[in-house]
C-alpha positions in Angstrom: 37.3 3.1 27.7 37.2 1.1 24.5 39.9 -1.3 25.8 38.1 -1.8 29.1 34.8 -2.6 27.3 36.7 -5.0 25.0 38.3 -6.8 28.0 34.9 -7.3 29.6 33.6 -8.8 26.3 36.6 -11.1 25.9 36.2 -12.4 29.4 32.4 -13.1 28.7 33.3 -15.0 25.5 35.8 -17.1 27.5 33.2 -17.7 30.1 30.8 -19.1 27.4 33.7 -21.2 25.9 34.3 -23.0 29.2 30.5 -23.9 29.6 28.8 -27.0 28.1 27.0 -24.6 25.8 30.3 -23.2 24.6 31.6 -26.8 23.9 28.5 -27.5 21.8 29.0 -24.3 19.8 32.7 -25.0 19.3 31.8 -28.2 17.5 28.7 -26.8 15.8 30.6 -24.1 13.9 32.8 -26.7 12.3 29.9 -28.5 10.7 28.6 -28.0 7.2 25.7 -25.6 6.8 23.3 -28.5 6.1 24.4 -30.4 9.2 24.1 -27.2 11.4 20.4 -27.2 10.6 19.9 -30.6 12.3 20.5 -29.1 15.8 17.5 -26.8 15.9 16.3 -28.5 19.1 19.6 -28.1 20.9 19.6 -24.4 21.6 17.7 -24.0 24.8 20.8 -24.5 26.9 22.9 -22.2 24.7 20.3 -19.4 24.9 20.1 -19.7 28.7 23.9 -19.5 29.0 24.1 -16.5 26.6 21.4 -14.7 28.6 23.2 -15.3 31.9 26.6 -14.3 30.7 25.3 -11.3 28.7 23.4 -10.0 31.8 26.6 -9.9 33.8 28.5 -8.4 30.9 25.8 -5.7 30.6 26.1 -4.8 34.3 29.8 -4.5 34.0 29.6 -2.4 30.9 27.1 0.0 32.5 29.2 0.3 35.6 32.2 1.2 33.5 30.2 3.6 31.3 28.3 5.1 34.3 24.9 4.5 32.7 21.7 2.7 33.7 21.2 -0.8 32.6 17.4 -0.4 32.3 15.2 -1.4 29.4 13.3 1.2 27.5 10.7 3.2 29.4 8.2 2.2 26.8 8.6 -1.5 27.5 10.9 -2.3 24.5 13.7 -4.7 25.4 16.3 -2.4 23.9 18.6 -0.9 26.5 18.5 2.7 25.5 20.9 4.3 28.1 23.5 1.6 27.4 23.1 2.0 23.6 23.6 5.7 23.9 26.8 5.3 25.9 28.1 2.7 23.5 27.2 4.9 20.6 29.2 7.8 22.1 32.2 5.6 22.9 32.5 3.8 19.5 30.8 6.2 17.1 31.5 9.5 18.7 31.8 12.3 16.2 30.2 10.3 13.4 26.8 11.3 11.8 24.4 9.0 13.7 20.7 8.4 14.2 20.5 9.0 17.9 16.9 10.3 17.6 15.6 6.8 17.0 16.8 5.8 20.5 14.7 8.6 22.1 11.7 7.3 20.0 12.3 3.8 21.2 12.5 4.9 24.8 9.2 6.7 24.7 7.3 4.5 22.2 7.7 4.9 18.5 5.5 7.3 16.6 4.1 5.5 13.5 3.5 8.7 11.6 -0.3 9.4 11.9 -0.5 12.3 14.4 3.1 13.7 14.0 5.9 13.4 11.5 8.4 10.6 12.3 11.7 12.1 13.5 14.4 12.5 10.9 17.6 10.4 11.1 19.4 12.7 8.6 21.3 9.6 7.3 18.6 7.7 5.4 17.2 8.8 2.0 14.1 11.0 1.5 10.8 9.2 1.1 8.9 10.2 -2.0 5.6 8.7 -1.2 5.7 6.1 -4.0 9.2 4.6 -3.6 7.9 1.9 -1.2 5.5 -0.8 -2.3 2.4 -1.2 -0.2 3.5 -4.8 0.3 7.1 -4.1 1.1 7.0 -6.0 4.5 6.6 -9.3 2.8 9.0 -11.0 0.3 8.0 -11.2 -3.3 7.5 -14.9 -2.9 4.8 -14.3 -0.3 2.9 -11.4 -1.8 0.1 -13.5 -3.2 -1.1 -14.3 0.3 -1.2 -10.7 1.5 -4.0 -8.8 -0.2 -6.7 -11.4 0.3 -8.2 -12.9 3.5 -8.7 -16.5 2.1 -5.5 -17.6 3.9 -6.8 -16.5 7.3 -10.4 -17.6 6.6 -9.2 -21.1 5.8 -7.2 -21.4 9.1 -9.3 -19.5 11.7 -8.1 -21.7 14.6 -4.5 -21.1 13.6 -5.0 -17.4 13.3 -6.7 -17.2 16.8 -3.9 -19.2 18.3 -1.3 -16.9 16.9 -3.1 -13.8 18.2 -3.4 -15.4 21.6 0.3 -16.2 21.6 1.0 -12.5 20.9 -1.2 -11.5 23.8 0.7 -13.9 26.1 4.1 -12.4 24.9 2.8 -8.9 25.7 2.8 -7.9 22.0 -1.0 -7.4 21.8 -3.9 -7.0 24.1 -7.3 -8.8 23.7 -10.0 -6.1 23.7 -13.2 -8.0 23.3 -16.1 -7.2 21.0 -16.5 -3.5 22.0 -14.0 -0.7 21.5 -12.9 1.0 24.8 -13.9 4.5 25.6 -12.0 7.1 23.6 -11.3 4.6 20.8 -14.6 4.8 19.1 -12.9 6.0 15.9 -10.3 3.3 15.9 -8.8 2.0 12.7 -9.5 -1.8 12.6 -7.6 -3.9 10.1 -8.4 -7.4 8.9 -5.7 -9.9 8.9 -4.0 -12.4 6.4 -1.9 -15.4 7.5 1.3 -16.6 5.9 3.0 -19.9 6.7 6.7 -19.5 7.7 9.5 -21.9 6.9 9.7 -22.8 10.7 6.1 -24.1 10.6 4.6 -21.2 12.5 2.4 -18.5 10.9 2.9 -14.9 10.4 -0.1 -12.6 10.9 -0.2 -9.5 8.7 -2.6 -6.6 9.1 -4.1 -5.3 5.9 -3.5 -1.6 6.8 -3.7 -0.6 3.2 -7.5 -1.3 3.0 -8.2 -0.2 6.5 -6.8 3.2 5.5 -3.9 3.5 8.0 -1.1 3.5 5.4 -3.0 6.0 3.2 -3.4 8.2 6.3 0.4 8.2 6.9 1.1 8.9 3.3 -1.5 11.7 2.9 -0.2 13.6 6.0 3.4 13.2 4.7 4.6 12.3 8.1 7.0 9.7 6.8 9.8 11.8 5.5 12.6 9.1 5.1 12.8 5.6 3.8 15.2 2.7 4.2 17.8 1.7 1.7 18.2 -2.1 1.7 21.3 -4.1 0.4 21.1 -5.8 -3.0 22.9 -8.5 -4.8 25.8 -6.2 -5.3 26.1 -5.7 -1.6 26.2 -9.4 -1.1 29.0 -9.8 -3.7 31.0 -7.0 -2.1 30.8 -8.7 1.3 31.9 -12.0 -0.2 34.7 -10.2 -2.0 35.9 -8.6 1.2 35.8 -11.9 3.0 38.0 -13.5 0.3 40.4 -10.7 0.2 40.8 -10.7 4.0 40.8 -14.5 4.8 41.0 -16.3 1.4 40.3 -20.0 1.8 39.6 -19.6 5.6 36.7 -17.0 5.0 33.3 -17.9 6.4 30.0 -15.9 6.7 28.1 -15.8 10.0 24.3 -15.6 9.4 22.1 -14.4 12.2 18.5 -13.3 12.6 16.8 -11.1 15.1 13.8 -12.9 16.5 10.4 -11.3 15.9 12.2 -8.2 14.8 9.3 -5.6 14.7 8.2 -6.8 18.1 11.3 -5.2 19.7 9.7 -1.8 19.4 6.7 -0.6 21.5 4.2 1.7 19.7 3.5 5.1 21.3 0.4 4.9 23.5 -1.0 7.8 21.4 -1.0 5.6 18.3 -2.6 2.4 19.7 -6.0 3.6 18.5 -4.8 3.0 14.9 -3.6 -0.6 15.3 -6.6 -2.7 16.1 -7.4 -6.0 14.1 -9.9 -8.8 14.2 -9.8 -12.4 13.2 -11.9 -13.6 10.2 -15.3 -14.8 11.2 -15.0 -13.3 14.7 -16.0 -10.0 16.3 -13.2 -10.2 18.9 -10.8 -7.2 18.6 -7.1 -7.2 19.4 -4.8 -4.2 19.7 -1.1 -4.1 18.9 1.4 -2.9 21.5 4.4 -3.5 19.4 5.1 -2.7 15.7 2.8 -4.5 13.3 3.4 -6.2 10.1 1.5 -4.3 7.4 2.1 -0.7 8.7 4.0 1.2 6.1 6.4 2.8 8.7 7.2 -0.3 10.6 10.3 -1.3 8.5 11.7 2.2 8.6 11.5 2.4 12.4 12.9 -1.1 13.0 15.7 -0.8 10.5 16.8 2.5 11.9 17.1 1.0 15.4 18.6 -2.3 14.3 21.1 -0.8 11.9 22.3 1.6 14.6 22.9 -1.4 16.9 24.9 -3.2 14.2 27.0 -0.1 13.4 28.0 0.2 16.9 28.7 -3.6 17.1 30.8 -3.5 13.9 32.9 -0.6 15.3 33.4 -2.4 18.6 34.2 -5.8 17.2 36.0 -4.6 14.1 33.7 -6.6 11.8 31.9 -6.0 8.5 28.3 -7.0 7.9 25.2 -6.4 5.8 21.8 -6.2 7.4 18.5 -6.9 5.5 15.5 -6.1 7.8 16.1 -8.7 10.5 18.9 -10.8 8.8 22.5 -10.0 9.4 25.6 -11.5 7.7 29.1 -11.0 9.2 32.6 -11.7 7.8 34.7 -14.1 9.8 37.2 -16.9 9.3 37.3 -20.5 10.4 39.8 -19.9 13.2 37.7 -17.0 14.8 34.2 -18.2 13.9 33.4 -19.3 17.4 34.7 -16.2 19.1 33.0 -13.8 16.6 29.6 -15.6 16.7 29.6 -15.6 20.6 30.7 -12.0 20.7 28.0 -10.9 18.3 25.3 -12.7 20.1 26.5 -11.4 23.5 26.5 -7.9 22.2 23.0 -8.2 20.8 21.7 -9.8 23.9 23.4 -7.2 26.2 21.7 -4.2 24.4 18.3 -6.0 24.1 18.2 -7.5 20.7 16.8 -11.0 20.8 18.6 -13.4 18.4 17.0 -16.4 16.7 19.9 -18.8 17.4 18.1 -21.8 15.8 18.5 -20.0 12.5 22.1 -19.2 12.9 24.6 -20.5 10.4 28.4 -20.4 9.9 29.7 -21.6 6.6 31.4 -20.9 3.3 28.0 -21.6 1.4 25.6 -19.0 2.9 22.2 -18.0 1.5 22.1 -14.2 1.6 19.2 -12.1 0.5 17.8 -15.2 -1.1 20.9 -15.8 -3.2 23.0 -19.0 -2.9 26.6 -18.2 -2.4 29.8 -20.3 -2.4 33.0 -18.8 -1.2 35.0 -21.7 -2.5 33.8 -21.2 -6.0 33.5 -17.4 -5.7 29.9 -17.7 -6.9 26.6 -16.1 -6.1 23.5 -17.2 -8.0 19.7 -17.6 -7.8 19.0 -21.0 -6.1 17.5 -23.7 -8.3 14.4 -24.0 -6.2 13.6 -20.3 -6.7 14.4 -20.5 -10.5 12.0 -23.4 -10.7 9.3 -21.5 -8.8 9.6 -18.5 -11.1 9.6 -20.7 -14.3 6.5 -22.6 -13.0 4.5 -19.5 -12.3 5.6 -17.9 -15.5 4.5 -20.9 -17.5 1.1 -20.8 -15.8 0.6 -17.2 -16.8 1.8 -17.8 -20.4 -0.3 -20.9 -20.7 -3.5 -19.0 -19.9 -2.6 -16.4 -22.5 -1.9 -19.0 -25.1 -5.4 -20.5 -24.5 -6.9 -17.1 -24.9 -8.0 -17.0 -21.3 -7.8 -14.1 -18.8 -5.1 -14.5 -16.2 -5.3 -13.7 -12.5 -4.0 -10.2 -11.9 -2.6 -11.3 -8.5 -0.7 -14.1 -10.2 1.0 -11.7 -12.7 1.8 -9.3 -9.9 3.5 -12.0 -7.9 5.4 -13.1 -11.0 6.5 -9.4 -11.5 7.8 -9.3 -8.0 9.8 -12.4 -8.5 11.2 -11.3 -11.8 12.2 -7.9 -10.2 14.1 -9.7 -7.5 15.8 -12.2 -9.9 16.7 -9.5 -12.4 19.4 -8.4 -10.1 21.4 -11.2 -11.6 20.8 -9.9 -15.2 20.6 -6.2 -14.5 20.8 -5.2 -18.2 17.6 -7.0 -19.0 15.6 -5.3 -16.2 14.4 -2.7 -18.7 12.1 -5.3 -20.2 10.0 -5.3 -17.0 8.4 -2.0 -18.1 5.5 -3.4 -20.1 4.6 -5.8 -17.3 4.6 -2.9 -14.8 2.4 -0.9 -17.2 -0.1 -3.8 -17.7 -0.5 -4.3 -13.9 -0.9 -0.6 -13.3 -3.5 -0.2 -16.0 -5.5 -3.3 -14.9 -5.5 -2.2 -11.3 -6.6 1.3 -12.2 -9.5 -0.1 -14.3 -10.5 -2.4 -11.4 -10.4 0.4 -8.9 -12.9 2.3 -11.1 -15.1 -0.7 -11.2 -14.9 -1.2 -7.4 -15.8 2.4 -6.9 -19.0 1.9 -8.8 -20.1 -1.2 -6.9 -23.5 -0.6 -5.3 -22.6 -2.2 -2.0 -19.3 -0.4 -1.8 -17.4 -3.6 -1.1 -14.4 -4.3 -3.1 -14.2 -7.7 -4.8 -11.5 -10.0 -3.5 -8.3 -9.1 -5.4 -7.5 -12.8 -5.7 -10.4 -13.2 -8.2 -9.5 -10.3 -10.5 -8.7 -11.5 -14.0 -7.7 -9.7 -17.2 -6.4 -10.6 -20.6 -2.6 -10.3 -20.7 -1.3 -7.8 -23.2 0.9 -8.8 -26.1 3.8 -6.7 -25.0 3.6 -7.9 -21.4 3.5 -11.6 -22.4 6.4 -11.1 -24.8 8.6 -9.6 -22.1 7.6 -12.3 -19.6 8.7 -14.9 -22.1 12.0 -13.1 -22.8 12.8 -12.7 -19.1 12.0 -16.3 -18.3 14.4 -17.3 -21.1 17.1 -15.0 -19.8 16.9 -16.5 -16.3 17.3 -20.0 -17.6 20.5 -19.1 -19.4 23.5 -19.4 -17.0 25.7 -17.4 -19.3 23.3 -14.4 -19.2 23.1 -14.4 -15.4 25.8 -12.9 -13.3 26.9 -15.9 -11.3 30.4 -15.0 -10.1 31.4 -12.3 -7.6 33.6 -10.8 -10.3 30.7 -10.6 -12.7 28.5 -8.9 -10.2 31.0 -6.3 -9.0 32.7 -5.9 -12.4 36.0 -6.8 -14.0 39.2 -4.8 -13.3 37.8 -2.6 -10.5 41.3 -1.4 -9.7 42.5 -0.8 -13.2 40.7 2.4 -14.0 37.4 3.7 -15.2 35.7 5.7 -17.9 33.5 8.8 -17.5 30.8 10.1 -19.7 29.3 13.6 -19.4 26.4 14.4 -21.7 23.7 16.8 -22.4 20.7 17.1 -24.8 18.6 19.9 -26.2 15.8 20.0 -28.7 18.4 20.5 -31.3 20.4 17.4 -30.6 22.8 16.1 -28.1 26.5 16.1 -27.2 29.0 15.2 -24.5 32.5 14.1 -23.6 33.9 10.7 -22.8 37.2 10.0 -21.0 38.9 6.7 -20.4 41.4 6.5 -17.5 43.2 3.2 -17.6 46.0 2.7 -15.1 47.3 -0.3 -17.0 47.6 1.8 -20.2 50.8 3.8 -20.6 48.8 6.4 -22.5 46.9 7.2 -19.3 43.8 9.2 -20.3 42.0 9.0 -23.7 39.6 11.9 -24.0 36.9 11.6 -26.6 34.1 13.9 -27.6 30.7 13.4 -29.2 29.8 15.7 -32.1 26.4 17.2 -32.3 24.1 14.5 -33.6 20.7 14.1 -35.2 18.1 12.8 -32.8 17.5 9.0 -33.5 14.4 8.2 -35.6 13.3 5.5 -33.3 12.2 8.1 -30.7 9.4 8.9 -33.1 8.5 12.3 -34.7 10.6 15.2 -35.8 9.3 18.0 -33.7 10.3 17.8 -30.1 9.0 19.7 -27.1 10.2 20.1 -23.5 8.3 16.9 -22.6 10.9 15.0 -24.8 14.0 16.2 -23.0 14.3 13.4 -20.5 14.2 10.8 -23.4 16.8 12.8 -25.3 19.0 13.1 -22.3 18.9 9.3 -21.9 19.8 8.8 -25.5 22.8 11.1 -25.0 24.0 9.0 -22.1 23.5 5.7 -24.0 25.4 7.0 -27.0 28.1 8.2 -24.8 28.4 4.9 -23.2 28.6 3.1 -26.6 31.3 5.5 -27.7 33.8 4.0 -25.2 36.1 1.7 -27.1 35.3 -2.0 -26.8 38.5 -2.9 -25.1 37.6 -0.6 -22.1 34.0 -1.9 -21.6 35.1 -4.0 -18.7 36.1 -1.0 -16.7 33.5 0.6 -14.5 31.8 3.6 -16.1 30.5 6.7 -14.4 27.8 8.6 -16.3 27.0 12.2 -15.5 23.8 14.1 -16.6 21.8 17.2 -15.5 18.6 15.2 -16.0 17.4 13.3 -12.9 15.0 11.1 -14.9 17.8 9.9 -17.2 20.1 9.2 -14.2 17.4 7.2 -12.4 16.6 5.2 -15.5 20.2 4.2 -16.0 20.7 3.3 -12.3 17.4 1.2 -12.1 17.9 -0.3 -15.6 14.2 0.3 -16.2 11.7 3.2 -16.5 7.9 3.5 -16.2 8.1 5.9 -19.2 7.5 3.6 -22.3 9.9 5.5 -24.6 12.7 5.6 -22.0 12.1 1.9 -21.3 12.4 1.3 -25.1 15.8 3.1 -25.2 17.1 1.0 -22.3 15.9 -2.1 -24.1 17.9 -1.1 -27.2 21.0 -0.7 -25.0 20.4 -4.1 -23.5 20.0 -5.6 -27.0 23.5 -4.5 -28.1 24.9 -6.0 -24.9 26.6 -3.0 -23.5 24.6 -2.2 -20.5 25.7 -3.9 -17.3 26.1 -3.5 -13.5 29.5 -1.7 -13.9 27.6 1.4 -14.9 26.5 4.0 -12.4 24.9 7.4 -13.1 25.0 10.6 -11.0 23.3 13.9 -11.3 25.4 16.9 -12.4 23.9 20.3 -11.9 23.2 22.0 -15.2 25.3 25.1 -14.2 28.4 22.7 -14.1 27.7 21.1 -17.4 28.7 24.1 -19.6 30.8 22.3 -22.2 28.4 19.5 -23.0 25.5 22.0 -23.0 27.2 24.0 -25.7 28.0 20.8 -27.7 24.3 19.8 -27.6 23.3 23.2 -29.1 26.1 23.2 -31.7 28.0 26.0 -29.9 31.8 26.0 -30.1 33.3 25.5 -26.6 35.8 27.9 -25.2 39.3 27.4 -26.5 40.7 26.4 -23.1 38.0 23.7 -22.9 38.4 22.7 -26.6 42.1 21.9 -26.1 41.3 19.2 -23.6 38.4 17.6 -25.4 40.4 15.3 -27.5 39.2 13.8 -30.8 35.7 14.1 -32.1 33.7 10.9 -32.7 31.2 10.2 -35.5 28.3 8.5 -33.8 26.2 7.7 -36.8 27.1 4.0 -36.7 26.1 3.9 -33.1 22.8 5.5 -33.8 22.3 3.0 -36.6 23.1 0.1 -34.3 20.6 1.3 -31.7 17.9 1.9 -34.3 18.2 -1.6 -35.7 18.5 -3.3 -32.3 16.3 -6.3 -31.7 14.4 -5.6 -28.5 11.9 -8.5 -28.3 14.2 -11.4 -28.3 17.6 -12.5 -27.1 19.2 -12.4 -30.6 22.7 -13.8 -31.2 25.0 -13.9 -28.2 28.7 -14.0 -28.2 30.5 -15.4 -25.1 33.6 -13.2 -24.4 36.6 -14.6 -22.7 
């Protein structure tokens, strides 16, 4: 069956190749990325040809598979019966998220009345792991929580709403709610200009209470896991290892991504909005920007489509919300691009062909990449934007003036994104997070006491920037301007010597002290393994105080991991390192490179200051029952003879503790460039 489906797809690609649209595409893929952008008005004929060929290919596929070629019963363009058959053919036996297809077919449940169905392949949702503004990039956040953007462009907002009505994405209700919808949730809107010149309308479902309702009822049980800079570097590395100088990346967007999914009719009462200065109500029929569950539902469906596609076409890709990036080569770029678009169109995904690019210099997840130079870096325009906003914040602080809270929050979002290129400095974001949280909490109390009960526009909130926050902002801005401190090559992002070996640290801490074991496994070293052990150590003085309670254990566990990491001989620091601990907070702090707990953030800052924290470190949770040896070491117990024989030599960590205690955490300090 797979061979028959592939033959049908190959014939469809050849049919496109022979058409005028195919001849245009064959020449277009050979242009530079910059020149490809000049043909944004030449895609109408290509889209029509793709739709025509994909329709015939879909019919032949459905006939071969014995399934219906219908769209979703809910009105979504996705072809659920075809997708289920393709899933069974190409991903049969694999753990898959088939339940999302049933939801798409009947209309997706946004999580108010009933729990959203589980996929069993996405991570658990904690209730606080997603920002309320996650649907918008960090460079657009400042326009989201206020209505000034929409109030300044009422005609544009109304035009966008009417366009959505014409497309069947919304219905115009009028000034009165229909019977049965008297208790509807009505959200106000903000408008954000898009790069294409159009506007994105976003519902403020935080203030209308819809997102809070979903959270409080705990009906959103999973969350999405999006790719990072490291995923981009891995994709580029695979492309180079497979195709070397011929490697290219195909960039493709799904058009109006959320609008592919129809909302369940039971949930339409919760998704009304109104334009500023108008009493006219509109109701969403498709997923809305601003609803906390929209990204989860869309990404589940879109990622399933792309998993089937990659299995069928033998491709590798990463997907970020609606953006996909595929590995190809210059000889097969045309065939791969056409096959991808035909597949998407056949199953009901509408592609934004005008944004498609095929090049060796892609921009992925906001990062500028260059396969020829094996580089991945923050684009200069974004660096300049971060620096400009940062200087605005710092200038107000220097003048002794309060700063706009929204401005600092926007800067924090940008710094969080940019810190992917200097991960060991991410720990310095803690004081900025703490300041924003404290200010917002204080403002919420003030808003609650307002007589009229109306919250002040968040855009106008101001506060004096704390000393610690401004110091960290200044430090991070300096780091981003230093090319040698940013990871700019694929190798530096992924780590050196990934195939040579690795080191492993297992640690434990108690109120008496801490202990652990380290082991270096270097395939290039004839000695093979070099086991090392930490002795029981005195708790560092920089943690403060001498009497510790159970509340201090997470900090002590983090110190144990950090010391274990620094025990590894310097010549092996380029190897990837795996850290194991039975404390989940310490594991999370290492993996995130920051912590909301001030003392833990301070420990990470000391690690960063001694230049030994980097992206080649990954921590995992080890159940306490399996951590017997290190548990005994932390309490001063002697391990069993059988375990003691494999522990290797003991290490005096007093010099490491001294280095950490004396580390400079508020500045860059001296930096040595290593070959």
